[in-house]
C-alpha positions as YAML, in Angstrom:
chain: A
units: angstrom
residues:
- id: 1
  name: UNK
  ca: [0.26, -0.09, -0.28]
- id: 2
  name: UNK
  ca: [1.77, 2.99, -1.28]
- id: 3
  name: UNK
  ca: [0.78, 5.61, 2.17]
- id: 4
  name: UNK
  ca: [1.44, 9.47, 1.41]
- id: 5
  name: UNK
  ca: [1.91, 12.99, 3.87]
- id: 6
  name: UNK
  ca: [-1.31, 15.05, 2.34]
- id: 7
  name: UNK
  ca: [-0.55, 18.85, 2.79]
- id: 8
  name: UNK
  ca: [-3.80, 20.29, 4.89]
- id: 9
  name: UNK
  ca: [-4.67, 22.05, 1.22]
- id: 10
  name: UNK
  ca: [-5.09, 18.40, 0.29]
- id: 11
  name: UNK
  ca: [-7.12, 17.15, 3.75]
- id: 12
  name: UNK
  ca: [-8.78, 20.39, 3.14]
- id: 13
  name: UNK
  ca: [-9.87, 19.22, -0.45]
- id: 14
  name: UNK
  ca: [-10.91, 15.67, 0.37]
- id: 15
  name: UNK
  ca: [-9.16, 13.62, -2.23]
- id: 16
  name: UNK
  ca: [-7.24, 12.47, 1.01]
- id: 17
  name: UNK
  ca: [-8.17, 9.71, 3.60]
- id: 18
  name: UNK
  ca: [-7.10, 7.26, 6.03]
- id: 19
  name: UNK
  ca: [-7.22, 4.04, 6.86]
- id: 20
  name: UNK
  ca: [-5.51, 1.68, 10.29]
- id: 21
  name: UNK
  ca: [-3.04, -1.13, 8.84]
- id: 22
  name: UNK
  ca: [-2.24, -4.24, 11.08]
- id: 23
  name: UNK
  ca: [1.01, -4.32, 8.98]
- id: 24
  name: UNK
  ca: [2.65, -6.44, 11.89]
- id: 25
  name: UNK
  ca: [0.39, -8.95, 14.13]
- id: 26
  name: UNK
  ca: [1.67, -8.15, 17.51]
- id: 27
  name: UNK
  ca: [1.72, -4.34, 16.88]
- id: 28
  name: UNK
  ca: [-1.33, -1.51, 16.55]
- id: 29
  name: UNK
  ca: [-2.62, -1.17, 13.55]
- id: 30
  name: UNK
  ca: [-0.59, 2.13, 11.81]
- id: 31
  name: UNK
  ca: [-2.35, 5.14, 10.35]
- id: 32
  name: UNK
  ca: [-2.12, 5.13, 6.44]
- id: 33
  name: UNK
  ca: [-3.07, 7.60, 4.04]
- id: 34
  name: UNK
  ca: [-4.61, 7.46, 1.18]
- id: 35
  name: UNK
  ca: [-5.17, 9.77, -1.75]
- id: 36
  name: UNK
  ca: [-6.68, 8.38, -5.34]
- id: 37
  name: UNK
  ca: [-5.41, 11.83, -7.71]
- id: 38
  name: UNK
  ca: [-7.65, 10.45, -10.44]
- id: 39
  name: UNK
  ca: [-10.94, 9.30, -9.16]
- id: 40
  name: UNK
  ca: [-11.57, 12.48, -7.75]
- id: 41
  name: UNK
  ca: [-9.71, 14.33, -10.89]
- id: 42
  name: UNK
  ca: [-12.27, 12.55, -12.61]
- id: 43
  name: UNK
  ca: [-14.90, 13.34, -11.03]
- id: 44
  name: UNK
  ca: [-14.16, 17.48, -11.10]
- id: 45
  name: UNK
  ca: [-13.75, 17.24, -14.91]
- id: 46
  name: UNK
  ca: [-17.60, 16.05, -15.34]
- id: 47
  name: UNK
  ca: [-15.84, 12.31, -16.75]
- id: 48
  name: UNK
  ca: [-17.87, 9.83, -14.05]
- id: 49
  name: UNK
  ca: [-20.15, 10.54, -11.77]
- id: 50
  name: UNK
  ca: [-20.51, 10.82, -7.75]
- id: 51
  name: UNK
  ca: [-21.67, 6.93, -7.89]
- id: 52
  name: UNK
  ca: [-18.55, 6.16, -9.60]
- id: 53
  name: UNK
  ca: [-16.66, 7.85, -6.58]
- id: 54
  name: UNK
  ca: [-18.87, 5.96, -4.03]
- id: 55
  name: UNK
  ca: [-18.65, 2.28, -5.96]
- id: 56
  name: UNK
  ca: [-14.31, 3.08, -6.06]
- id: 57
  name: UNK
  ca: [-13.82, 3.85, -3.07]
- id: 58
  name: UNK
  ca: [-16.69, 1.12, -1.52]
- id: 59
  name: UNK
  ca: [-13.77, -1.66, -2.99]
- id: 60
  name: UNK
  ca: [-11.32, 0.15, -2.16]
- id: 61
  name: UNK
  ca: [-12.60, -0.01, 1.69]
- id: 62
  name: UNK
  ca: [-13.85, -3.62, 1.26]
- id: 63
  name: UNK
  ca: [-10.09, -4.41, -0.24]
- id: 64
  name: UNK
  ca: [-8.20, -2.98, 2.24]
- id: 65
  name: UNK
  ca: [-9.91, -4.08, 4.95]
- id: 66
  name: UNK
  ca: [-10.41, -8.11, 3.28]
- id: 67
  name: UNK
  ca: [-7.17, -8.22, 1.99]
- id: 68
  name: UNK
  ca: [-4.43, -5.24, 3.45]
- id: 69
  name: UNK
  ca: [-5.64, -6.30, 7.16]
- id: 70
  name: UNK
  ca: [-6.68, -2.75, 7.93]
- id: 71
  name: UNK
  ca: [-9.46, -2.00, 10.84]
- id: 72
  name: UNK
  ca: [-13.15, -1.86, 9.19]
- id: 73
  name: UNK
  ca: [-14.18, 1.82, 9.51]
- id: 74
  name: UNK
  ca: [-17.29, 0.17, 10.25]
- id: 75
  name: UNK
  ca: [-17.10, -2.08, 13.02]
- id: 76
  name: UNK
  ca: [-17.43, -0.86, 16.76]
- id: 77
  name: UNK
  ca: [-18.60, 2.65, 15.32]
- id: 78
  name: UNK
  ca: [-20.83, 2.31, 18.06]
- id: 79
  name: UNK
  ca: [-18.37, 3.49, 19.62]
- id: 80
  name: UNK
  ca: [-17.20, 0.16, 21.36]
- id: 81
  name: UNK
  ca: [-13.60, -1.59, 20.03]
- id: 82
  name: UNK
  ca: [-15.49, -4.22, 17.68]
- id: 83
  name: UNK
  ca: [-14.70, -7.85, 19.69]
- id: 84
  name: UNK
  ca: [-12.19, -10.73, 17.49]
- id: 85
  name: UNK
  ca: [-14.99, -12.80, 16.03]
- id: 86
  name: UNK
  ca: [-16.80, -9.44, 14.75]
- id: 87
  name: UNK
  ca: [-13.54, -8.30, 13.07]
- id: 88
  name: UNK
  ca: [-13.00, -11.66, 11.54]
- id: 89
  name: UNK
  ca: [-16.41, -11.32, 10.27]
- id: 90
  name: UNK
  ca: [-15.70, -8.19, 7.96]
- id: 91
  name: UNK
  ca: [-12.85, -9.14, 6.94]
- id: 92
  name: UNK
  ca: [-14.31, -12.42, 5.22]
- id: 93
  name: UNK
  ca: [-17.03, -10.88, 4.36]
- id: 94
  name: UNK
  ca: [-14.87, -7.72, 2.53]
- id: 95
  name: UNK
  ca: [-12.84, -10.52, 1.26]
- id: 96
  name: UNK
  ca: [-15.80, -11.82, -0.15]
- id: 97
  name: UNK
  ca: [-16.75, -8.93, -1.54]
- id: 98
  name: UNK
  ca: [-13.66, -8.57, -3.00]
- id: 99
  name: UNK
  ca: [-13.27, -12.05, -5.07]
- id: 100
  name: UNK
  ca: [-17.31, -11.39, -6.22]
- id: 101
  name: UNK
  ca: [-15.92, -8.14, -7.81]
- id: 102
  name: UNK
  ca: [-12.64, -9.18, -9.27]
- id: 103
  name: UNK
  ca: [-14.62, -12.24, -10.80]
- id: 104
  name: UNK
  ca: [-16.55, -9.84, -12.57]
- id: 105
  name: UNK
  ca: [-14.90, -7.71, -13.66]
- id: 106
  name: UNK
  ca: [-11.60, -9.33, -14.78]
- id: 107
  name: UNK
  ca: [-7.53, -8.36, -13.12]
- id: 108
  name: UNK
  ca: [-7.38, -6.16, -16.09]
- id: 109
  name: UNK
  ca: [-10.20, -3.90, -14.11]
- id: 110
  name: UNK
  ca: [-8.69, -4.98, -11.03]
- id: 111
  name: UNK
  ca: [-5.47, -3.81, -11.52]
- id: 112
  name: UNK
  ca: [-6.69, -0.28, -12.44]
- id: 113
  name: UNK
  ca: [-8.42, -0.09, -9.52]
- id: 114
  name: UNK
  ca: [-5.45, -0.98, -7.72]
- id: 115
  name: UNK
  ca: [-3.45, 1.83, -9.32]
- id: 116
  name: UNK
  ca: [-5.84, 4.27, -8.92]
- id: 117
  name: UNK
  ca: [-7.00, 3.95, -5.44]
- id: 118
  name: UNK
  ca: [-3.82, 1.77, -3.44]
- id: 119
  name: UNK
  ca: [-1.06, 3.35, -5.38]
- id: 120
  name: UNK
  ca: [-2.73, 6.37, -6.37]
- id: 121
  name: UNK
  ca: [-1.60, 6.44, -9.40]
- id: 122
  name: UNK
  ca: [-2.43, 9.53, -11.82]
- id: 123
  name: UNK
  ca: [-4.12, 8.75, -14.88]
- id: 124
  name: UNK
  ca: [-0.69, 10.36, -16.73]
- id: 125
  name: UNK
  ca: [1.43, 7.29, -14.30]
- id: 126
  name: UNK
  ca: [-0.80, 4.94, -15.23]
- id: 127
  name: UNK
  ca: [-0.85, 5.72, -18.93]
- id: 128
  name: UNK
  ca: [3.07, 5.67, -18.43]
- id: 129
  name: UNK
  ca: [3.29, 2.43, -16.93]
- id: 130
  name: UNK
  ca: [0.78, 1.21, -19.62]
- id: 131
  name: UNK
  ca: [2.57, 2.48, -22.98]
- id: 132
  name: UNK
  ca: [-0.04, 4.13, -23.38]
- id: 133
  name: UNK
  ca: [-2.24, 7.50, -23.91]
- id: 134
  name: UNK
  ca: [-4.69, 9.38, -21.41]
- id: 135
  name: UNK
  ca: [-7.26, 9.47, -23.15]
- id: 136
  name: UNK
  ca: [-7.50, 5.43, -23.27]
- id: 137
  name: UNK
  ca: [-6.49, 4.94, -19.90]
- id: 138
  name: UNK
  ca: [-8.94, 7.79, -18.69]
- id: 139
  name: UNK
  ca: [-11.74, 5.97, -20.28]
- id: 140
  name: UNK
  ca: [-10.85, 2.66, -19.56]
- id: 141
  name: UNK
  ca: [-11.48, 4.06, -15.58]
- id: 142
  name: UNK
  ca: [-14.85, 6.06, -16.90]
- id: 143
  name: UNK
  ca: [-15.87, 2.13, -17.93]
- id: 144
  name: UNK
  ca: [-14.53, 0.15, -15.12]
- id: 145
  name: UNK
  ca: [-16.36, 1.99, -12.28]
- id: 146
  name: UNK
  ca: [-19.88, 2.15, -15.01]
- id: 147
  name: UNK
  ca: [-19.63, -1.26, -14.26]
- id: 148
  name: UNK
  ca: [-18.24, -1.70, -10.79]
- id: 149
  name: UNK
  ca: [-21.17, -0.09, -10.22]
- id: 150
  name: UNK
  ca: [-23.65, -2.25, -11.90]
- id: 151
  name: UNK
  ca: [-21.30, -5.17, -10.14]
- id: 152
  name: UNK
  ca: [-22.05, -4.45, -6.49]
- id: 153
  name: UNK
  ca: [-25.61, -3.06, -7.36]
- id: 154
  name: UNK
  ca: [-26.38, -7.14, -8.22]
- id: 155
  name: UNK
  ca: [-23.95, -8.11, -6.17]
- id: 156
  name: UNK
  ca: [-26.55, -10.02, -3.49]
- id: 157
  name: UNK
  ca: [-26.21, -9.49, 0.03]
- id: 158
  name: UNK
  ca: [-25.24, -6.88, -0.38]
- id: 159
  name: UNK
  ca: [-26.79, -3.72, 1.44]
- id: 160
  name: UNK
  ca: [-25.86, -0.22, -0.15]
- id: 161
  name: UNK
  ca: [-27.34, 3.18, 1.38]
...
């Protein structure tokens, strides 16, 4: 997971979020910052919608919780600390949702989401990594996010608010 050191301006702008990741078994979770300049830049430009942003953020939270072992921000919202059983259930559910999305979008779609949401790569950086033009990457992101919205809407057992 790519950790960034956000400036106060970026924090105020709202394109930076944080998550607590369990990096070592015997140590407390470590606060890590995440930003997706590509996602928020495409939203500001009107290329994608709020639904696309919400779907990408939900996927990133599930990936961080299930695959990377981050603390689920929804667990223990009542003010108390979540018990280990609840934490493991939340992680297992997050892993299942990530697998469901990966099977629906494929490895290429998941890789694009990972680069954008977890690695914090810009559209230009993704284009350079794939030796392609940034307009192709923007279109690919738009398509993957449209598919992600549909996949999440059709996912059995998932409630969306």
